[in-house]
C-alpha positions in Angstrom: -32.7 -19.0 -3.2 -30.2 -21.3 -1.5 -29.1 -20.4 2.0 -25.3 -20.0 2.0 -24.2 -19.7 5.6 -27.1 -17.5 6.8 -27.0 -15.3 3.7 -30.4 -14.6 2.1 -32.0 -12.5 -0.6 -31.8 -9.3 1.5 -28.0 -9.7 1.9 -27.6 -10.0 -1.9 -29.9 -7.0 -2.6 -27.9 -4.9 0.0 -24.6 -5.9 -1.6 -25.8 -5.0 -5.1 -27.3 -1.7 -4.0 -24.1 -0.9 -2.1 -22.0 -1.5 -5.2 -24.3 0.7 -7.2 -24.1 3.6 -4.7 -20.3 3.2 -4.5 -20.0 3.3 -8.3 -22.2 6.4 -8.6 -20.3 8.2 -5.8 -17.0 7.4 -7.5 -18.3 8.6 -10.9 -19.6 11.9 -9.4 -16.3 12.4 -7.5 -14.2 11.9 -10.6 -16.5 14.2 -12.7 -16.2 17.0 -10.1 -12.7 16.1 -8.7 -11.2 19.6 -8.9 -14.2 21.2 -7.2 -14.4 18.6 -4.5 -10.6 18.7 -3.8 -10.8 22.5 -3.6 -13.7 22.4 -1.2 -11.9 19.8 1.0 -8.7 21.9 0.9 -10.8 24.9 2.2 -11.6 22.7 5.3 -7.9 21.9 5.7 -8.0 18.4 4.2 -5.2 18.1 1.6 -5.5 15.1 -0.7 -2.3 13.8 -2.2 -2.2 14.3 -5.9 -0.3 11.3 -7.1 1.9 12.1 -10.1 0.3 15.5 -10.5 2.7 17.5 -8.3 5.4 19.7 -9.8 8.4 19.2 -7.5 10.0 22.5 -8.6 7.2 24.4 -6.9 7.7 22.9 -3.5 9.4 24.8 -0.6 12.6 23.6 0.8 10.8 22.2 3.9 8.4 20.2 1.7 11.3 18.8 -0.4 13.1 17.8 2.8 10.0 16.0 4.1 9.7 14.1 0.8 13.4 13.2 0.9 13.1 11.8 4.4 10.0 9.8 3.4 11.8 8.4 0.4 14.9 7.5 2.5 12.7 5.7 5.0 10.9 3.8 2.2 14.3 2.8 0.7 15.6 1.6 4.0 12.5 -0.5 4.6 12.8 -2.1 1.2 16.5 -2.8 1.7 15.7 -4.5 5.1 13.0 -6.6 3.4 15.4 -7.7 0.7 18.0 -8.6 3.3 15.5 -10.6 5.4 14.3 -12.4 2.3 17.8 -13.1 1.1 19.1 -14.5 4.4 17.1 -17.7 4.6 18.0 -18.6 1.1 21.7 -18.0 1.3 22.4 -19.0 4.8 23.1 -22.7 5.2 23.2 -24.4 8.6 26.7 -25.0 9.8 27.5 -28.7 10.1 30.4 -30.0 12.0 32.6 -32.1 9.8 33.2 -35.5 11.2 36.9 -36.3 11.5 37.9 -39.1 9.1 39.0 -42.3 10.7 42.7 -42.9 10.3 43.7 -45.8 8.2 45.7 -48.4 10.2 
């Protein structure tokens, strides 16, 4: 096997084994997602359920926190848009040279 910057057969084997273990772990998690999430919640670790949350069941405090988070995200996006738009629209000011008077 060619030596690519100090990498050898052991590195490649470790990488492939790592990918396999990661894929197996992900598969097992997804297969038992509800049970794992319930167990973690029992230990005080709440995982966000993207797109699965019914907003009408939230308390007022939870809704206010979500509202503040959304407002912060909106403000950040608006600032990014303004910063990206400024260099394109702003042109350097050049002083107009006075025209020479005709004699």
